KOLKETOR-959687 format. One record per residue: residue number from 0; residue in one letter; x, y, z of N, C-alpha, C, O in turn. Coordinates in pm, 1 decimal, padded with zeros to 6 digits. Example, Ala and Ser with C-alpha at 12.3 -4.5 7.8 and 13.67 -1.06 7.14 Angstrom:
// KOLKETOR-959687
num 0; residu A; n_px 01319.0; n_py -00569.0; n_pz 00780.0; ca_px 01230.0; ca_py -00450.0; ca_pz 00780.0; c_px 01320.0; c_py -00330.0; c_pz 00780.0; o_px 01423.6; o_py -00331.9; o_pz 00846.5 .
num 1; residu S; n_px 01285.0; n_py -00225.0; n_pz 00708.0; ca_px 01367.0; ca_py -00106.0; ca_pz 00714.0; c_px 01290.0; c_py 00003.0; c_pz 00787.0; o_px 01340.9; o_py 00113.8; o_pz 00803.9 .
//
This chain:
// KOLKETOR-959687
num 0; residu X; n_px 02061.7; n_py -05041.6; n_pz -01320.2; ca_px 02093.0; ca_py -04874.6; ca_pz -01386.7; c_px 02031.7; c_py -04803.9; c_pz -01396.9; o_px 02093.1; o_py -04697.7; o_pz -01387.2 .
num 1; residu X; n_px 01921.7; n_py -04788.1; n_pz -01414.9; ca_px 01833.2; ca_py -04694.8; ca_pz -01427.4; c_px 01808.3; c_py -04627.9; c_pz -01278.7; o_px 01853.5; o_py -04516.1; o_pz -01253.7 .
num 2; residu X; n_px 01742.8; n_py -04694.3; n_pz -01193.8; ca_px 01775.7; ca_py -04576.8; ca_pz -01077.8; c_px 01914.7; c_py -04553.8; c_pz -01086.2; o_px 01940.1; o_py -04436.9; o_pz -01115.4 .
num 3; residu X; n_px 01994.1; n_py -04612.5; n_pz -01073.4; ca_px 02184.3; ca_py -04500.5; ca_pz -01021.2; c_px 02198.9; c_py -04368.7; c_pz -01171.5; o_px 02284.4; o_py -04280.2; o_pz -01171.7 .
num 4; residu X; n_px 02107.3; n_py -04385.9; n_pz -01271.1; ca_px 02097.4; ca_py -04243.2; ca_pz -01344.5; c_px 01983.0; c_py -04194.3; c_pz -01269.0; o_px 01969.8; o_py -04077.1; o_pz -01304.4 .
num 5; residu X; n_px 01900.7; n_py -04220.8; n_pz -01190.3; ca_px 01817.3; ca_py -04119.0; ca_pz -01142.3; c_px 01835.7; c_py -04078.4; c_pz -01046.3; o_px 01782.7; o_py -03969.0; o_pz -01027.1 .
num 6; residu X; n_px 01889.9; n_py -04117.3; n_pz -00970.4; ca_px 01988.4; ca_py -04113.6; ca_pz -00808.4; c_px 02124.5; c_py -04052.6; c_pz -00807.4; o_px 02189.1; o_py -04020.7; o_pz -00707.6 .
num 7; residu X; n_px 02172.4; n_py -04036.5; n_pz -00981.2; ca_px 02295.2; ca_py -03978.0; ca_pz -01006.8; c_px 02270.3; c_py -03812.3; c_pz -01023.5; o_px 02338.9; o_py -03723.6; o_pz -00972.8 .
num 8; residu X; n_px 02145.6; n_py -03795.7; n_pz -01114.1; ca_px 02039.9; ca_py -03764.0; ca_pz -01143.4; c_px 02058.0; c_py -03589.2; c_pz -00949.4; o_px 02115.5; o_py -03486.5; o_pz -00913.6 .
num 9; residu X; n_px 01947.7; n_py -03700.0; n_pz -00907.8; ca_px 01946.6; ca_py -03642.0; ca_pz -00787.7; c_px 01992.3; c_py -03551.1; c_pz -00722.4; o_px 01938.7; o_py -03454.7; o_pz -00667.7 .
num 10; residu X; n_px 02112.2; n_py -03590.5; n_pz -00730.6; ca_px 02267.2; ca_py -03617.3; ca_pz -00604.1; c_px 02305.7; c_py -03487.9; c_pz -00701.4; o_px 02387.8; o_py -03406.6; o_pz -00659.0 .
num 11; residu X; n_px 02235.0; n_py -03466.8; n_pz -00854.5; ca_px 02361.9; ca_py -03372.8; ca_pz -00946.1; c_px 02225.4; c_py -03254.4; c_pz -00898.3; o_px 02219.0; o_py -03136.1; o_pz -00865.0 .
num 12; residu X; n_px 02183.8; n_py -03303.7; n_pz -00907.2; ca_px 02054.9; ca_py -03172.3; ca_pz -00864.1; c_px 02074.2; c_py -03095.7; c_pz -00752.0; o_px 02100.9; o_py -02975.6; o_pz -00754.1 .
num 13; residu X; n_px 02059.0; n_py -03173.8; n_pz -00639.4; ca_px 02118.5; ca_py -03109.5; ca_pz -00519.9; c_px 02214.5; c_py -03048.9; c_pz -00446.8; o_px 02215.1; o_py -02977.0; o_pz -00346.9 .
num 14; residu X; n_px 02358.4; n_py -03129.4; n_pz -00575.6; ca_px 02431.2; ca_py -03021.5; ca_pz -00526.7; c_px 02506.7; c_py -02875.4; c_pz -00602.0; o_px 02605.0; o_py -02806.6; o_pz -00574.3 .
num 15; residu X; n_px 02353.4; n_py -02872.0; n_pz -00759.6; ca_px 02389.6; ca_py -02736.1; ca_pz -00787.7; c_px 02260.0; c_py -02568.7; c_pz -00750.0; o_px 02256.8; o_py -02448.7; o_pz -00776.8 .
num 16; residu X; n_px 02134.1; n_py -02723.1; n_pz -00637.3; ca_px 02115.0; ca_py -02586.0; ca_pz -00581.1; c_px 02211.0; c_py -02572.5; c_pz -00517.1; o_px 02272.8; o_py -02471.9; o_pz -00551.7 .
num 17; residu X; n_px 02258.5; n_py -02629.2; n_pz -00433.1; ca_px 02342.1; ca_py -02559.0; ca_pz -00278.9; c_px 02475.2; c_py -02433.9; c_pz -00359.2; o_px 02520.9; o_py -02327.4; o_pz -00317.8 .
num 18; residu X; n_px 02501.7; n_py -02520.3; n_pz -00496.1; ca_px 02601.3; ca_py -02391.1; ca_pz -00541.9; c_px 02543.4; c_py -02305.7; c_pz -00587.2; o_px 02610.1; o_py -02204.6; o_pz -00609.4 .
num 19; residu X; n_px 02421.0; n_py -02302.4; n_pz -00616.7; ca_px 02381.0; ca_py -02130.2; ca_pz -00647.5; c_px 02328.5; c_py -02098.3; c_pz -00535.2; o_px 02372.2; o_py -01991.1; o_pz -00493.3 .
num 20; residu X; n_px 02250.8; n_py -02148.6; n_pz -00467.9; ca_px 02209.6; ca_py -02111.7; ca_pz -00258.1; c_px 02315.3; c_py -01997.5; c_pz -00205.5; o_px 02305.1; o_py -01879.3; o_pz -00172.6 .
num 21; residu X; n_px 02457.9; n_py -02125.5; n_pz -00217.5; ca_px 02524.9; ca_py -02020.8; ca_pz -00176.9; c_px 02639.9; c_py -01950.3; c_pz -00231.8; o_px 02718.6; o_py -01862.4; o_pz -00196.5 .
num 22; residu X; n_px 02616.0; n_py -02029.9; n_pz -00339.3; ca_px 02747.4; ca_py -01950.5; ca_pz -00441.1; c_px 02730.4; c_py -01784.2; c_pz -00472.8; o_px 02785.0; o_py -01679.6; o_pz -00437.7 .
num 23; residu X; n_px 02621.4; n_py -01826.7; n_pz -00560.3; ca_px 02593.1; ca_py -01767.5; ca_pz -00695.5; c_px 02495.7; c_py -01686.5; c_pz -00663.2; o_px 02488.4; o_py -01577.0; o_pz -00719.0 .
num 24; residu X; n_px 02411.1; n_py -01721.9; n_pz -00575.8; ca_px 02255.9; ca_py -01567.6; ca_pz -00490.1; c_px 02378.4; c_py -01461.5; c_pz -00368.5; o_px 02444.2; o_py -01480.5; o_pz -00266.1 .
num 25; residu X; n_px 02341.5; n_py -01325.4; n_pz -00487.3; ca_px 02303.0; ca_py -01206.2; ca_pz -00345.8; c_px 02246.2; c_py -01204.3; c_pz -00340.1; o_px 02152.3; o_py -01180.1; o_pz -00415.9 .
num 26; residu X; n_px 02264.7; n_py -01247.0; n_pz -00171.6; ca_px 02156.8; ca_py -01209.9; ca_pz -00016.5; c_px 02192.6; c_py -01016.9; c_pz 00004.6; o_px 02300.9; o_py -00958.8; o_pz -00001.4 .
num 27; residu X; n_px 02034.4; n_py -00953.3; n_pz 00032.9; ca_px 02032.6; ca_py -00885.9; ca_pz 00022.1; c_px 02135.6; c_py -00913.0; c_pz 00274.9; o_px 02157.0; o_py -01019.6; o_pz 00332.5 .
num 28; residu X; n_px 02166.9; n_py -00733.8; n_pz 00342.1; ca_px 02238.8; ca_py -00707.5; ca_pz 00389.6; c_px 02101.0; c_py -00701.5; c_pz 00559.7; o_px 01981.1; o_py -00703.5; o_pz 00531.9 .
num 29; residu X; n_px 02136.4; n_py -00696.0; n_pz 00686.2; ca_px 02072.9; ca_py -00702.7; ca_pz 00776.4; c_px 02007.7; c_py -00515.8; c_pz 00733.0; o_px 01887.7; o_py -00489.0; o_pz 00727.0 .
num 30; residu X; n_px 02071.9; n_py -00456.9; n_pz 00719.1; ca_px 02040.5; ca_py -00328.3; ca_pz 00643.5; c_px 01923.5; c_py -00355.2; c_pz 00533.6; o_px 01811.2; o_py -00306.9; o_pz 00547.9 .
num 31; residu X; n_px 01942.6; n_py -00398.2; n_pz 00475.2; ca_px 01851.0; ca_py -00432.7; ca_pz 00341.4; c_px 01737.8; c_py -00423.5; c_pz 00420.1; o_px 01670.7; o_py -00320.3; o_pz 00417.9 .
num 32; residu X; n_px 01702.0; n_py -00535.7; n_pz 00502.4; ca_px 01630.6; ca_py -00673.5; ca_pz 00488.5; c_px 01543.6; c_py -00497.9; c_pz 00564.8; o_px 01464.2; o_py -00428.2; o_pz 00501.6 .
num 33; residu X; n_px 01585.3; n_py -00474.6; n_pz 00685.9; ca_px 01496.4; ca_py -00385.9; ca_pz 00798.7; c_px 01395.7; c_py -00302.0; c_pz 00700.4; o_px 01273.7; o_py -00299.7; o_pz 00684.0 .
num 34; residu X; n_px 01523.5; n_py -00225.1; n_pz 00635.7; ca_px 01476.3; ca_py -00096.1; ca_pz 00545.9; c_px 01322.5; c_py -00154.7; c_pz 00501.9; o_px 01215.7; o_py -00110.1; o_pz 00543.7 .
num 35; residu X; n_px 01342.4; n_py -00276.4; n_pz 00397.8; ca_px 01284.6; ca_py -00269.7; ca_pz 00345.9; c_px 01145.6; c_py -00343.9; c_pz 00438.9; o_px 01027.3; o_py -00333.8; o_pz 00406.5 .
num 36; residu X; n_px 01194.8; n_py -00411.3; n_pz 00548.6; ca_px 01032.4; ca_py -00434.6; ca_pz 00664.0; c_px 00915.9; c_py -00314.8; c_pz 00650.2; o_px 00797.9; o_py -00295.3; o_pz 00621.0 .
num 37; residu X; n_px 01064.4; n_py -00236.8; n_pz 00702.5; ca_px 01004.9; ca_py -00105.4; ca_pz 00796.3; c_px 00942.6; c_py -00031.8; c_pz 00656.6; o_px 00879.0; o_py 00070.8; o_pz 00680.8 .
num 38; residu X; n_px 00953.2; n_py -00074.2; n_pz 00499.9; ca_px 00877.5; ca_py -00007.9; ca_pz 00376.4; c_px 00720.7; c_py -00098.0; c_pz 00467.9; o_px 00625.1; o_py -00054.2; o_pz 00531.9 .
num 39; residu X; n_px 00735.0; n_py -00141.2; n_pz 00455.4; ca_px 00633.9; ca_py -00293.4; ca_pz 00379.9; c_px 00628.3; c_py -00249.8; c_pz 00455.1; o_px 00678.7; o_py -00143.5; o_pz 00419.0 .
num 40; residu X; n_px 00590.9; n_py -00229.3; n_pz 00610.1; ca_px 00461.9; ca_py -00198.7; ca_pz 00748.4; c_px 00463.7; c_py -00079.7; c_pz 00762.5; o_px 00424.2; o_py -00063.8; o_pz 00878.0 .
num 41; residu X; n_px 00492.6; n_py 00057.2; n_pz 00701.7; ca_px 00387.5; ca_py 00166.6; ca_pz 00645.1; c_px 00368.4; c_py 00125.1; c_pz 00611.4; o_px 00293.7; o_py 00057.9; o_pz 00682.5 .
num 42; residu X; n_px 00373.7; n_py 00058.1; n_pz 00453.7; ca_px 00254.7; ca_py 00146.9; ca_pz 00309.4; c_px 00160.3; c_py 00016.8; c_pz 00353.6; o_px 00043.9; o_py 00027.3; o_pz 00315.2 .
num 43; residu X; n_px 00193.8; n_py -00110.5; n_pz 00432.2; ca_px 00059.1; ca_py -00179.6; ca_pz 00489.4; c_px -00036.0; c_py -00015.6; c_pz 00593.6; o_px -00135.9; o_py 00050.2; o_pz 00564.5 .
num 44; residu X; n_px 00023.0; n_py -00011.4; n_pz 00666.7; ca_px -00099.8; ca_py 00120.9; ca_pz 00783.7; c_px -00135.0; c_py 00168.8; c_pz 00653.0; o_px -00253.1; o_py 00163.9; o_pz 00618.6 .
num 45; residu X; n_px -00024.4; n_py 00226.3; n_pz 00555.8; ca_px -00110.3; ca_py 00385.6; ca_pz 00449.9; c_px -00252.7; c_py 00292.7; c_pz 00408.3; o_px -00370.4; o_py 00322.7; o_pz 00428.6 .
num 46; residu X; n_px -00204.3; n_py 00188.8; n_pz 00353.1; ca_px -00349.9; ca_py 00123.4; ca_pz 00253.1; c_px -00467.8; c_py 00086.3; c_pz 00369.8; o_px -00590.5; o_py 00092.3; o_pz 00361.2 .
num 47; residu X; n_px -00417.3; n_py 00062.7; n_pz 00434.4; ca_px -00492.5; ca_py 00013.9; ca_pz 00543.0; c_px -00638.6; c_py 00088.3; c_pz 00565.5; o_px -00757.0; o_py 00074.0; o_pz 00534.9 .
num 48; residu X; n_px -00518.9; n_py 00210.8; n_pz 00667.2; ca_px -00620.5; ca_py 00327.1; ca_pz 00701.7; c_px -00672.2; c_py 00433.8; c_pz 00572.7; o_px -00759.5; o_py 00520.3; o_pz 00580.1 .
num 49; residu X; n_px -00595.2; n_py 00399.7; n_pz 00464.2; ca_px -00665.7; ca_py 00489.0; ca_pz 00370.5; c_px -00809.8; c_py 00329.5; c_pz 00274.7; o_px -00870.1; o_py 00366.2; o_pz 00173.8 .
num 50; residu X; n_px -00825.2; n_py 00238.7; n_pz 00307.7; ca_px -00951.8; ca_py 00193.6; ca_pz 00324.6; c_px -01047.2; c_py 00144.0; c_pz 00450.4; o_px -01149.4; o_py 00075.4; o_pz 00449.6 .
num 51; residu X; n_px -00977.6; n_py 00202.5; n_pz 00553.6; ca_px -01079.6; ca_py 00160.3; ca_pz 00645.6; c_px -01131.4; c_py 00364.2; c_pz 00594.0; o_px -01251.8; o_py 00367.6; o_pz 00568.8 .
num 52; residu X; n_px -01093.7; n_py 00443.5; n_pz 00585.6; ca_px -01128.3; ca_py 00546.1; ca_pz 00545.7; c_px -01218.9; c_py 00553.8; c_pz 00484.4; o_px -01320.0; o_py 00601.0; o_pz 00536.5 .
num 53; residu X; n_px -01220.7; n_py 00509.0; n_pz 00343.0; ca_px -01331.4; ca_py 00485.6; ca_pz 00223.8; c_px -01469.5; c_py 00410.1; c_pz 00220.2; o_px -01578.3; o_py 00413.5; o_pz 00162.7 .
num 54; residu X; n_px -01391.6; n_py 00331.7; n_pz 00327.4; ca_px -01537.9; ca_py 00206.2; ca_pz 00398.8; c_px -01600.1; c_py 00286.4; c_pz 00511.8; o_px -01697.5; o_py 00248.2; o_pz 00576.5 .
num 55; residu X; n_px -01550.0; n_py 00375.1; n_pz 00525.9; ca_px -01643.2; ca_py 00445.3; ca_pz 00642.3; c_px -01738.9; c_py 00516.7; c_pz 00585.7; o_px -01858.1; o_py 00508.2; o_pz 00615.2 .
num 56; residu X; n_px -01646.5; n_py 00658.6; n_pz 00424.0; ca_px -01725.0; ca_py 00721.6; ca_pz 00430.5; c_px -01828.5; c_py 00624.9; c_pz 00299.6; o_px -01936.8; o_py 00678.2; o_pz 00275.3 .
num 57; residu X; n_px -01814.6; n_py 00565.5; n_pz 00264.5; ca_px -01897.7; ca_py 00441.1; ca_pz 00173.5; c_px -02035.9; c_py 00439.8; c_pz 00297.9; o_px -02140.8; o_py 00504.2; o_pz 00298.1 .
num 58; residu X; n_px -01983.9; n_py 00342.1; n_pz 00392.4; ca_px -02087.6; ca_py 00328.5; ca_pz 00475.2; c_px -02158.3; c_py 00450.9; c_pz 00550.7; o_px -02275.7; o_py 00417.2; o_pz 00565.7 .
num 59; residu X; n_px -02144.1; n_py 00538.0; n_pz 00587.6; ca_px -02192.7; ca_py 00687.8; ca_pz 00615.1; c_px -02295.2; c_py 00734.3; c_pz 00564.1; o_px -02397.4; o_py 00783.7; o_pz 00611.7 .
num 60; residu X; n_px -02228.0; n_py 00696.9; n_pz 00371.5; ca_px -02316.7; ca_py 00780.2; ca_pz 00248.2; c_px -02415.4; c_py 00642.3; c_pz 00270.7; o_px -02533.1; o_py 00673.3; o_pz 00252.2 .
num 61; residu X; n_px -02401.0; n_py 00522.9; n_pz 00299.7; ca_px -02569.1; ca_py 00446.6; ca_pz 00231.2; c_px -02619.2; c_py 00446.2; c_pz 00349.9; o_px -02697.3; o_py 00540.8; o_pz 00339.8 .
num 62; residu X; n_px -02629.0; n_py 00412.4; n_pz 00442.1; ca_px -02636.9; ca_py 00438.3; ca_pz 00616.0; c_px -02792.9; c_py 00558.4; c_pz 00608.4; o_px -02910.9; o_py 00531.6; o_pz 00630.9 .
num 63; residu X; n_px -02726.2; n_py 00694.1; n_pz 00566.8; ca_px -02803.9; ca_py 00812.3; ca_pz 00591.6; c_px -02852.2; c_py 00803.4; c_pz 00439.8; o_px -02867.6; o_py 00728.6; o_pz 00536.3 .
num 64; residu X; n_px -02888.0; n_py 00799.4; n_pz 00321.7; ca_px -02909.6; ca_py 00746.9; ca_pz 00229.3; c_px -03045.0; c_py 00671.1; c_pz 00260.7; o_px -03148.1; o_py 00673.5; o_pz 00193.5 .
num 65; residu X; n_px -03022.5; n_py 00609.0; n_pz 00368.6; ca_px -03189.0; ca_py 00485.8; ca_pz 00354.0; c_px -03242.2; c_py 00589.3; c_pz 00447.9; o_px -03359.7; o_py 00588.1; o_pz 00484.8 .
num 66; residu X; n_px -03163.4; n_py 00670.2; n_pz 00482.6; ca_px -03274.0; ca_py 00790.8; ca_pz 00594.0; c_px -03305.3; c_py 00878.0; c_pz 00561.9; o_px -03360.6; o_py 00951.6; o_pz 00643.6 .
num 67; residu X; n_px -03285.2; n_py 00931.9; n_pz 00392.7; ca_px -03326.0; ca_py 01037.4; ca_pz 00381.9; c_px -03234.6; c_py 01119.8; c_pz 00365.8; o_px -03242.1; o_py 01194.5; o_pz 00268.2 .
num 68; residu X; n_px -03104.4; n_py 01131.5; n_pz 00471.1; ca_px -03087.5; ca_py 01296.5; ca_pz 00510.3; c_px -02927.2; c_py 01318.9; c_pz 00521.4; o_px -02852.1; o_py 01370.8; o_pz 00604.1 .
num 69; residu X; n_px -02913.4; n_py 01257.4; n_pz 00404.0; ca_px -02742.2; ca_py 01228.9; ca_pz 00345.7; c_px -02676.4; c_py 01372.7; c_pz 00384.7; o_px -02594.5; o_py 01392.6; o_pz 00474.5 .
num 70; residu X; n_px -02720.4; n_py 01447.6; n_pz 00314.4; ca_px -02611.8; ca_py 01564.7; ca_pz 00331.4; c_px -02615.7; c_py 01748.4; c_pz 00424.7; o_px -02563.6; o_py 01859.9; o_pz 00421.6 .
num 71; residu X; n_px -02735.6; n_py 01651.6; n_pz 00509.4; ca_px -02772.3; ca_py 01786.0; ca_pz 00645.3; c_px -02750.8; c_py 01705.8; c_pz 00707.1; o_px -02733.2; o_py 01755.4; o_pz 00818.4 .
num 72; residu X; n_px -02734.0; n_py 01565.0; n_pz 00714.6; ca_px -02624.0; ca_py 01427.3; ca_pz 00827.0; c_px -02490.2; c_py 01454.1; c_pz 00805.1; o_px -02421.3; o_py 01473.1; o_pz 00905.3 .
num 73; residu X; n_px -02431.2; n_py 01460.5; n_pz 00681.6; ca_px -02315.1; ca_py 01461.8; ca_pz 00618.3; c_px -02238.6; c_py 01581.9; c_pz 00699.7; o_px -02139.4; o_py 01597.6; o_pz 00770.9 .
num 74; residu X; n_px -02334.4; n_py 01647.7; n_pz 00650.8; ca_px -02277.6; ca_py 01898.7; ca_pz 00715.8; c_px -02272.4; c_py 01867.3; c_pz 00794.9; o_px -02153.8; o_py 01847.5; o_pz 00821.4 .
num 75; residu X; n_px -02328.9; n_py 01844.1; n_pz 00865.2; ca_px -02345.0; ca_py 01844.2; ca_pz 01028.0; c_px -02204.5; c_py 01745.9; c_pz 01112.5; o_px -02112.9; o_py 01792.8; o_pz 01180.0 .
num 76; residu X; n_px -02229.2; n_py 01610.4; n_pz 01080.6; ca_px -02082.7; ca_py 01494.4; ca_pz 01131.8; c_px -01907.2; c_py 01591.5; c_pz 01155.5; o_px -01846.8; o_py 01650.9; o_pz 01066.1 .
num 77; residu X; n_px -01868.1; n_py 01578.8; n_pz 01289.2; ca_px -01739.7; ca_py 01638.9; ca_pz 01265.2; c_px -01683.0; c_py 01581.2; c_pz 01089.1; o_px -01652.6; o_py 01656.8; o_pz 00996.8 .
num 78; residu X; n_px -01683.2; n_py 01430.4; n_pz 01086.2; ca_px -01627.5; ca_py 01386.2; ca_pz 00945.1; c_px -01620.0; c_py 01476.6; c_pz 00858.9; o_px -01529.0; o_py 01519.2; o_pz 00787.9 .
num 79; residu X; n_px -01751.9; n_py 01507.3; n_pz 00876.2; ca_px -01821.2; ca_py 01617.0; ca_pz 00734.2; c_px -01714.7; c_py 01735.4; c_pz 00738.0; o_px -01629.3; o_py 01723.5; o_pz 00650.1 .
num 80; residu X; n_px -01702.0; n_py 01834.9; n_pz 00811.1; ca_px -01664.0; ca_py 01964.0; ca_pz 00798.4; c_px -01510.7; c_py 01897.8; c_pz 00792.4; o_px -01462.5; o_py 01931.5; o_pz 00684.2 .
num 81; residu X; n_px -01444.8; n_py 01840.9; n_pz 00845.2; ca_px -01295.6; ca_py 01831.4; ca_pz 00848.8; c_px -01236.2; c_py 01777.7; c_pz 00681.8; o_px -01126.8; o_py 01808.2; o_pz 00634.4 .
num 82; residu X; n_px -01367.3; n_py 01671.7; n_pz 00598.9; ca_px -01327.5; ca_py 01570.3; ca_pz 00466.5; c_px -01355.8; c_py 01788.5; c_pz 00407.9; o_px -01264.8; o_py 01870.5; o_pz 00419.5 .
num 83; residu X; n_px -01455.9; n_py 01813.2; n_pz 00369.1; ca_px -01496.0; ca_py 01943.2; ca_pz 00387.4; c_px -01399.6; c_py 02033.4; c_pz 00374.4; o_px -01388.1; o_py 02101.2; o_pz 00272.3 .
num 84; residu X; n_px -01335.9; n_py 02041.2; n_pz 00457.1; ca_px -01173.3; ca_py 02151.5; ca_pz 00493.5; c_px -01096.4; c_py 02123.5; c_pz 00451.9; o_px -01008.2; o_py 02208.6; o_pz 00440.9 .
num 85; residu X; n_px -01073.7; n_py 02004.2; n_pz 00404.8; ca_px -00927.2; ca_py 01920.2; ca_pz 00346.0; c_px -00960.4; c_py 01939.2; c_pz 00231.0; o_px -00868.6; o_py 02003.7; o_pz 00180.4 .
num 86; residu X; n_px -01038.7; n_py 01921.4; n_pz 00157.1; ca_px -01094.0; ca_py 01906.0; ca_pz 00037.4; c_px -01073.7; c_py 02038.1; c_pz -00037.5; o_px -01019.6; o_py 02053.3; o_pz -00147.0 .
num 87; residu X; n_px -01140.2; n_py 02152.5; n_pz 00061.8; ca_px -01076.5; ca_py 02275.7; ca_pz 00001.0; c_px -00972.8; c_py 02328.8; c_pz -00019.2; o_px -00945.5; o_py 02390.9; o_pz -00121.9 .
num 88; residu X; n_px -00870.3; n_py 02305.3; n_pz 00114.8; ca_px -00699.7; ca_py 02341.9; ca_pz 00120.4; c_px -00660.3; c_py 02281.1; c_pz 00059.5; o_px -00544.1; o_py 02321.4; o_pz 00054.5 .
num 89; residu X; n_px -00669.9; n_py 02171.3; n_pz -00024.8; ca_px -00592.3; ca_py 02074.1; ca_pz -00182.2; c_px -00665.7; c_py 02201.6; c_pz -00270.1; o_px -00600.1; o_py 02305.8; o_pz -00272.8 .
num 90; residu X; n_px -00754.3; n_py 02201.3; n_pz -00318.7; ca_px -00839.2; ca_py 02309.6; ca_pz -00422.6; c_px -00710.8; c_py 02433.6; c_pz -00406.9; o_px -00630.3; o_py 02470.7; o_pz -00492.3 .
num 91; residu X; n_px -00726.9; n_py 02476.1; n_pz -00273.4; ca_px -00677.8; ca_py 02595.0; ca_pz -00345.5; c_px -00518.2; c_py 02579.7; c_pz -00308.4; o_px -00451.9; o_py 02682.5; o_pz -00294.6 .
num 92; residu X; n_px -00464.0; n_py 02464.9; n_pz -00294.3; ca_px -00279.4; ca_py 02453.9; ca_pz -00295.1; c_px -00264.3; c_py 02417.9; c_pz -00441.1; o_px -00169.8; o_py 02453.7; o_pz -00511.4 .
num 93; residu X; n_px -00382.2; n_py 02332.2; n_pz -00485.9; ca_px -00367.3; ca_py 02318.6; ca_pz -00685.2; c_px -00323.3; c_py 02396.7; c_pz -00736.1; o_px -00205.7; o_py 02403.1; o_pz -00771.8 .
num 94; residu X; n_px -00451.0; n_py 02516.1; n_pz -00759.8; ca_px -00425.4; ca_py 02646.3; ca_pz -00772.7; c_px -00326.6; c_py 02710.9; c_pz -00718.5; o_px -00222.7; o_py 02666.9; o_pz -00767.7 .
num 95; residu X; n_px -00307.4; n_py 02783.8; n_pz -00650.7; ca_px -00112.9; ca_py 02841.8; ca_pz -00574.8; c_px -00084.2; c_py 02804.4; c_pz -00673.1; o_px -00098.8; o_py 02869.5; o_pz -00776.6 .
num 96; residu X; n_px -00012.2; n_py 02633.5; n_pz -00663.6; ca_px 00125.5; ca_py 02565.2; ca_pz -00675.1; c_px 00017.4; c_py 02640.0; c_pz -00916.1; o_px 00102.3; o_py 02654.2; o_pz -01004.1 .
num 97; residu X; n_px -00060.7; n_py 02654.1; n_pz -00938.7; ca_px -00041.1; ca_py 02627.9; ca_pz -01128.0; c_px -00041.1; c_py 02785.5; c_pz -01111.5; o_px 00022.7; o_py 02840.8; o_pz -01201.1 .
num 98; residu X; n_px -00101.4; n_py 02876.5; n_pz -01012.1; ca_px -00064.7; ca_py 03013.3; ca_pz -01023.7; c_px 00114.2; c_py 03030.4; c_pz -00972.4; o_px 00164.7; o_py 03135.1; o_pz -01013.1 .
num 99; residu X; n_px 00161.3; n_py 02984.1; n_pz -00930.8; ca_px 00349.2; ca_py 02991.5; ca_pz -00858.5; c_px 00382.6; c_py 02955.7; c_pz -00958.1; o_px 00485.0; o_py 03021.2; o_pz -00977.3 .
num 100; residu X; n_px 00356.0; n_py 02844.0; n_pz -01107.7; ca_px 00419.1; ca_py 02773.3; ca_pz -01195.3; c_px 00445.5; c_py 02825.4; c_pz -01300.6; o_px 00547.5; o_py 02822.7; o_pz -01369.5 .
num 101; residu X; n_px 00335.7; n_py 02881.3; n_pz -01314.0; ca_px 00258.0; ca_py 02961.8; ca_pz -01501.8; c_px 00313.5; c_py 03092.2; c_pz -01491.2; o_px 00350.9; o_py 03122.9; o_pz -01604.4 .
num 102; residu X; n_px 00354.2; n_py 03249.8; n_pz -01353.4; ca_px 00407.6; ca_py 03331.8; ca_pz -01324.3; c_px 00517.1; c_py 03329.8; c_pz -01303.6; o_px 00576.7; o_py 03417.7; o_pz -01241.4 .
num 103; residu X; n_px 00597.0; n_py 03168.8; n_pz -01379.9; ca_px 00819.7; ca_py 03157.2; ca_pz -01328.6; c_px 00843.0; c_py 03256.6; c_pz -01448.5; o_px 00956.9; o_py 03294.1; o_pz -01476.4 .
//
């Protein structure tokens, strides 16, 4: 008798689960899945590139700090020059936007 109740509960659970999956659930369309997949892949690439950049900068600074010539070798490297130019452009853009907003 107890085994029959357990099997009935198991069968009822399977029926309810099937009904939930097939009738009550809302599945995304193919276009939604493709769009979300592209967003995830692009996000992964951007985060990976950012982490690689941070890793490169930190390893560069540590390597040159151990040799004693951090700033001179950083400023002479192409990466250092590009990084300084980008930082300068960000600062100029920031203050330019602040000034434009203030003059409204």
